[in-house]
KOLTI-406217 format. One line per field, with one value per residue (C-alpha): z negated, y, x negated; residue number from 1. Coordinates in Angstrom, 2 decimals. Each point is the difference from the previous one (the first is absolute). Layout:
<atoms>
zz: [Z_...]
yy: [Y_...]
xx: [X_...]
k: [NUM_...]
</atoms>
This chain:
<atoms>
zz: [43.12_-1.93_-3.38_0.67_2.30_-3.34_-1.64_2.57_-0.42_-3.97_0.25_3.27_-2.20_-2.57_2.02_2.32_-2.77_-0.31_3.05_0.16_-2.87_1.66_3.16_-2.59_-1.72_-3.15_-3.63_-0.34_-3.12_1.51_1.51_-3.12_-1.42_2.96_-0.49_-3.40_1.35_2.19_-2.18_-2.46_2.77_1.46_-4.16_-0.66_3.59_-1.05_-3.69_1.69_2.28_-3.02_-1.94_3.15_-0.15_-3.93_1.04_2.81_-2.40_-3.39_2.32_2.16_-2.95_-3.23_1.20_2.58_-2.34_-2.42_2.12_1.77_-3.71_-0.58_2.76_-0.11_-3.60_1.96_2.38_-0.27_0.71_-0.14_1.68_3.27_0.65_0.96_3.17_0.86_-0.95_-1.32_-3.85_-0.75_-1.96_-3.43_-1.78_-3.75_-0.26_-0.60_-2.87_-1.22_0.16_-1.60_-2.55_-1.98_0.53_-3.86_0.81_0.34_-2.96_-1.43_2.82_-0.96_-3.47_0.35_2.39_-2.98_-2.44_2.39_0.67_-3.12_-1.74_2.96_0.51_-3.96_-0.52_2.95_-0.70_-3.91_0.20_3.32_-1.78_-3.36_2.48_1.85_-3.33_-0.96_2.82_0.20_-2.68_1.37_-1.05_1.68_2.49_0.00_4.22_-0.05_-2.01_2.09_2.66_-1.55_-0.92_3.80_1.11_-0.85_2.19_2.57_0.39_2.53_-2.59_1.50_-1.31_-2.92_-0.79_0.67_-2.05_-2.93_0.46_-1.11_-2.57_-1.43_1.33_-2.79_0.24_1.26_-0.70_-1.36_-2.10_-1.44_-0.23_-1.93_-2.69_-0.21_-1.29_-2.35_-1.45_0.69_1.84_-0.04_3.15_3.33_0.31_3.14_1.17_3.41_-0.70_-2.46_0.80_-3.42_0.77_3.36_0.79_-3.13_1.99_3.46_-1.92_-1.71_4.10_0.99_-2.68_0.29_3.79_-0.59_-2.45_2.56_1.91_-2.83_-2.01_3.10_0.91_-3.84_0.38_2.49_-1.65_-3.08_1.81_0.91_-3.46_-1.25_-2.15_-1.37_-1.56_-1.87_-1.46_-0.72_-1.66_-2.14_-1.43_-0.99_-1.36_2.93_-0.43_0.82_0.48_-0.03_2.54_2.40_-0.51_0.63_2.39_1.72_0.58_1.13_1.97_1.72_0.51_3.79_0.28_-2.38_2.06_2.84_-1.38_-1.33_3.13_2.20_-2.39_-0.39_4.00_0.05_-2.61_1.11_3.30_-1.59_1.68_0.19_-3.39_-0.81_3.08_-0.82_-3.46_-0.32_3.24_-2.06_-2.53_-1.98_0.27_1.23_-2.97_1.99_2.93_1.24_2.73_1.78_-0.37_1.09_2.75_1.59_-0.92_1.55_2.83_0.47_-1.46_0.55_3.53_-1.24_1.31_-0.20_-3.47_-1.13_1.32_-1.40_-3.46_1.36_0.56_-3.57_-0.92_1.76_-0.94_-3.59_0.22_1.50_-3.05_-1.96_1.31_0.68_-3.50_-1.91_1.74_-0.42_-3.69_-0.03_1.66_-2.36_-2.67_1.22_0.54_-2.49]
yy: [77.15_-2.67_1.10_-0.80_-3.14_-0.88_0.05_-1.36_-3.26_0.28_-0.21_-2.32_-2.89_-1.49_0.22_-2.30_-2.32_-0.65_-0.12_-2.89_-1.14_0.14_-1.67_-2.50_-0.64_-1.52_1.79_-1.27_-1.46_-1.64_-3.04_-0.97_-0.73_-1.88_-2.00_-0.98_-0.78_-2.81_-1.56_-0.78_-1.43_-1.35_-1.52_-0.94_-1.94_-2.44_-0.40_-1.51_-2.30_-0.87_-0.92_-1.55_-3.36_-0.06_1.36_-3.37_-2.66_1.75_0.04_-3.90_-1.86_1.76_2.03_-2.47_-3.15_2.25_1.17_-3.63_-1.46_3.29_-1.33_-3.57_0.49_1.29_-3.62_-3.56_-1.05_-3.59_-2.52_-0.13_3.86_-1.35_-1.88_1.52_4.07_0.64_1.51_1.03_3.29_-0.62_2.86_0.62_-4.07_-0.66_1.84_-0.48_-3.44_-0.01_2.45_-2.35_-3.02_-1.36_-0.16_3.73_0.74_-2.87_0.85_4.21_-1.42_-1.96_2.91_2.33_-2.18_-0.33_3.67_1.20_-3.23_-0.12_3.90_0.29_-2.56_1.16_3.36_0.43_-3.65_2.24_3.24_-1.67_-1.76_3.91_1.96_-3.02_0.02_3.74_-0.52_-0.47_-3.62_-3.30_-1.71_2.54_-0.11_-3.71_-0.71_2.54_-1.77_-3.01_0.78_1.21_-3.85_-0.01_2.25_-1.05_-3.65_-0.27_-0.50_-4.05_-0.88_1.73_-1.55_-3.31_0.16_1.03_-2.50_-2.68_1.86_-0.04_-3.22_-1.47_-3.47_0.74_3.40_1.44_2.52_-2.55_-2.47_3.23_0.26_-3.76_0.22_2.82_-2.27_3.20_-1.95_-4.31_0.20_1.75_3.15_0.46_3.43_-0.32_-1.93_1.03_2.54_2.61_-0.44_-0.10_3.96_0.91_-2.55_1.83_3.36_-0.70_-1.77_3.98_1.67_-2.05_0.69_3.86_0.45_1.81_1.88_2.31_-0.22_1.13_3.68_0.26_-0.28_2.12_2.42_-0.25_0.95_3.17_1.48_2.19_-0.64_3.15_-0.32_-2.31_1.51_3.00_-2.09_-1.80_3.17_1.22_-3.46_-1.70_-3.58_-3.85_-0.15_3.34_1.09_-2.84_1.68_3.20_0.09_-3.37_0.02_3.00_-0.03_-3.58_0.85_0.37_-2.85_-1.69_0.96_-1.53_-2.56_-1.20_0.50_-2.02_-2.43_-0.38_0.46_-2.49_-2.70_0.65_-2.24_-2.57_-3.30_-1.89_-0.56_-0.72_-2.54_-1.68_-0.78_-0.62_1.04_1.60_-2.94_-1.41_0.26_4.18_0.18_2.53_0.92_3.46_1.63_0.18_-4.62_0.06_2.15_-2.21_-3.19_1.73_0.68_-3.10_-2.32_0.46_1.78_2.71_3.09_2.28_-0.44_0.08_3.28_1.63_-1.57_1.18_3.85_-0.04_-0.73_2.50_2.45_-0.55_0.70_2.90_0.96_-0.43_1.55_3.39_-0.46_-0.26_2.23_3.13_-1.17_0.08_3.62_1.55_-1.12_1.21_3.30_0.19]
xx: [-19.21_-2.55_1.82_3.38_-0.84_-1.62_3.06_2.31_-2.95_0.10_3.92_-0.36_-1.85_2.66_2.51_-2.25_-0.89_4.16_0.48_-3.42_2.06_3.30_-0.74_-1.45_3.54_-2.12_-0.90_-3.78_1.24_2.01_-2.91_-1.30_3.87_0.70_-3.33_0.97_2.99_-1.17_-2.44_2.67_2.71_-3.31_-0.49_3.58_-0.03_-2.99_1.52_3.23_-2.26_-1.61_3.29_1.71_-2.17_0.97_3.97_0.20_-2.00_2.74_3.32_-1.08_-0.96_1.73_3.16_0.87_0.06_2.35_2.35_0.35_0.62_2.70_1.83_0.19_1.23_3.62_-0.88_1.26_-3.31_-0.67_-2.00_2.77_-1.34_-3.67_1.98_2.76_-1.04_3.20_-0.29_4.19_0.09_1.12_-0.25_0.26_0.48_-3.68_0.11_2.24_-0.35_-2.87_0.49_2.74_-1.52_-0.08_-4.12_-0.46_0.83_-2.52_-2.45_0.36_-0.73_-3.59_-0.95_0.15_-1.53_-2.99_-0.68_0.15_-1.98_-2.71_0.01_-0.50_-2.72_-2.27_-0.12_-0.23_-2.92_-1.44_-0.05_-1.90_-2.83_0.18_-1.06_-2.65_-1.32_-0.52_-2.45_-3.74_-1.39_-1.73_1.12_3.20_0.00_0.38_2.58_1.95_-0.86_1.08_3.43_0.21_0.14_4.18_1.01_-2.54_1.48_2.62_2.91_1.39_-3.73_0.66_3.39_-0.88_-2.76_2.45_2.24_-2.33_-1.51_3.35_1.42_1.92_-2.10_-3.03_-0.57_-3.34_1.92_1.85_-3.21_-1.48_2.86_0.51_-4.59_1.01_2.59_2.29_2.04_1.14_1.94_-0.36_1.77_2.54_-1.38_1.50_3.06_1.67_2.44_-1.00_-3.07_-0.82_0.95_-3.02_-2.61_0.68_-0.25_-3.30_-1.52_1.21_-2.11_-2.74_0.21_1.07_-2.57_-3.38_2.27_0.73_-2.95_-1.80_2.33_0.01_-3.69_-0.39_2.00_-2.07_-2.88_1.24_0.47_-2.74_-1.98_0.19_3.24_-0.47_-3.11_2.62_1.99_-2.04_-0.92_3.50_0.38_1.92_-2.20_1.49_3.88_0.13_-2.76_2.21_3.46_-0.87_-3.31_0.86_3.43_1.14_-3.04_1.13_3.15_0.03_-2.06_2.24_3.60_-1.68_-1.01_3.41_2.48_-2.83_0.37_3.70_0.40_-2.59_1.15_3.37_-0.27_-2.51_1.47_-3.41_-1.09_3.73_0.24_-2.95_0.46_3.44_1.91_2.82_0.67_0.56_4.17_-0.91_-2.24_-2.34_2.22_-0.50_1.29_-2.86_-0.51_4.43_-0.51_-2.40_1.71_3.33_-2.36_-2.50_1.71_3.85_-1.18_2.75_-1.78_2.54_0.39_-3.62_-0.78_2.95_-1.91_-3.39_2.40_1.11_-3.94_-0.81_2.42_-1.12_-3.53_0.69_3.02_-2.95_-2.95_2.10_1.23_-2.90_-1.63_2.05_-0.54_-2.91_-0.42_2.60_-2.31_-3.01_2.15_1.35]
k: [1_2_3_4_5_6_7_8_9_10_11_12_13_14_15_16_17_18_19_20_21_22_23_24_25_26_27_28_29_30_31_32_33_34_35_36_37_38_39_40_41_42_43_44_45_46_47_48_49_50_51_52_53_54_55_56_57_58_59_60_61_62_63_64_65_66_67_68_69_70_71_72_73_74_75_76_77_78_79_80_81_82_83_84_85_86_87_88_89_90_91_92_93_94_95_96_97_98_99_100_101_102_103_104_105_106_107_108_109_110_111_112_113_114_115_116_117_118_119_120_121_122_123_124_125_126_127_128_129_130_131_132_133_134_135_136_137_138_139_140_141_142_143_144_145_146_147_148_149_150_151_152_153_154_155_156_157_158_159_160_161_162_163_164_165_166_167_168_169_170_171_172_173_174_175_176_177_178_179_180_181_182_183_184_185_186_187_188_189_190_191_192_193_194_195_196_197_198_199_200_201_202_203_204_205_206_207_208_209_210_211_212_213_214_215_216_217_218_219_220_221_222_223_224_225_226_227_228_229_230_231_232_233_234_235_236_237_238_239_240_241_242_243_244_245_246_247_248_249_250_251_252_253_254_255_256_257_258_259_260_261_262_263_264_265_266_267_268_269_270_271_272_273_274_275_276_277_278_279_280_281_282_283_284_285_286_287_288_289_290_291_292_293_294_295_296_297_298_299_300_301_302_303_304_305_306_307_308_309_310_311_312_313_314_315_316_317_318_319_320_321_322_323_324_325_326_327_328_329_330_331_332]
</atoms>
């Protein structure tokens, strides 16, 4: 009788455990899994909560102006709109008008020359200075700090100072060249149609050198010294060291510097306005200055917005094509 009872208890015990598990309706391993899932959900919610302020800020101060500018470019938006609130829809008429203007081809060419000249000068001089300051010598830090001054000054102040320096009659540069007996009469740096754009490019190079120097110098600091030591053992010194070690390792930083430099230079406005105001005879007129003139001097806001959109498209096309080309070269 007792043997039968023990056997029946042994048989009923696993069943009772299954019954209790069945009553719970849950797998014991499901609780940790659900806990991890809830933890991930909470983390994702907190991540979105941290992103919300940044998203709102970007939408209000970047997204809305861009969308408003695009909409305005399809409207006949003038000073009368501020009183009547009416801005008739004109479609692509603003784009057709600014693109067919005789001044657009001049502005486009000046924009290209201004951008290419500025980027080439800023990058070459900035890279040379970055390589130079990579070596340790007395007053290294002080000299690098002084080179940041052009970048720290307000652009309108820089343009005013350079306008005085480049003045034909009383400018410091012409006086200096006269004291050296290099020139007999003052050079019209800002009033000559053949020299004004060169002078403006030179000033913009002076302003952009600190940016290139700072970013490229930071990239050079990330290159391990062991690579140069190993290269020197194989005879890679001087120019060979730069070509086979420095340049390949610095290429990602170079991509960032060039893309940011081009996008920034395309929209340069205050330097040109402060030096030449787009003159003489539109020889320094760029797309940015023409857009400013249409919007805030002639009050044709729709046409100015259309030119602004053209400038944005040019910047995006360059950035996409350059980054794609650089990525392809790296993959190869």
